[in-house]
C-alpha atoms as one frame of an Amber mdcrd trajectory, in Angstrom:
protein
 117.561  74.842 122.389 114.695  73.319 124.286 112.632  73.111 121.090 115.448
  71.342 119.263 115.866  68.769 121.999 112.069  68.164 122.137 111.874  67.831
 118.352 114.811  65.494 117.922 113.930  63.261 120.857 110.194  63.250 120.467
 107.712  61.733 118.040 107.875  62.693 114.357 104.446  64.327 114.761 105.666
  66.539 117.577 108.859  67.345 115.593 106.701  68.411 112.646 104.763  70.742
 114.851 107.762  72.299 116.280 109.599  72.714 112.934 106.597  74.082 111.110
 105.893  76.639 113.960 109.543  77.710 113.839 109.398  78.741 110.177 112.662
  76.867 109.490 113.523  76.130 105.883 116.079  73.390 106.553 116.735  70.742
 109.141 120.205  69.398 109.593 122.194  67.063 111.898 125.430  65.230 112.021
 125.413  61.468 112.767 128.065  60.318 115.215 128.389  63.557 117.127 127.969
  63.159 120.811 124.718  65.100 120.929 123.039  63.235 118.161 124.375  59.926
 119.431 122.645  60.701 122.751 119.373  61.405 120.954 119.658  58.133 119.021
 120.801  55.963 121.975 118.471  57.356 124.601 115.458  57.918 122.398 115.487
  55.090 119.850 111.881  55.753 118.723 112.589  59.450 118.616 112.520  61.678
 115.466 116.345  61.871 115.147 116.866  58.120 115.540 114.338  57.480 112.859
 115.809  60.112 110.497 119.280  58.746 110.946 117.935  55.238 110.313 116.670
  56.325 106.948 112.948  56.826 107.578 111.505  59.530 105.361 108.709  61.975
 106.054 106.583  63.650 103.435 107.222  67.125 104.917 111.027  66.758 104.509
 113.030  66.569 101.245 116.565  65.177 101.552 119.234  67.518 100.252 122.487
  65.896  99.102 125.569  67.454 100.796 129.140  66.476 101.112 130.453  65.214
 104.465 128.753  63.478 107.345 125.872  66.015 107.739 122.249  64.991 106.877
 120.120  67.846 105.618 116.501  68.126 104.635 114.488  70.991 103.131 111.287
  71.625 105.057 108.274  71.500 102.882 105.823  74.122 104.301 102.239  73.612
 103.609 100.541  76.060 101.346  98.547  78.656 103.165  94.904  79.275 102.138
  94.680  81.890  99.432  98.341  81.430  98.348  99.349  79.761  95.182 102.412
  77.579  94.665 105.486  79.382  93.207
């Protein structure tokens, strides 16, 4: 949970480091929930606030979903010696 808080409230660069190190395939959040509203309100320059405002990052691909959730597929960098699928 500490890593999630650090990622969503910190800089996009720090969030990328945390997400990539975790091996996560997807990132998701729900705008308007009390937790994400705290991230947005208290950390207006933080990663979640920027995502919710529509900023895009080259390591995340938006995934269309129904409902209020926002979802992105994490684009992992290719490892040396590995070819793309």
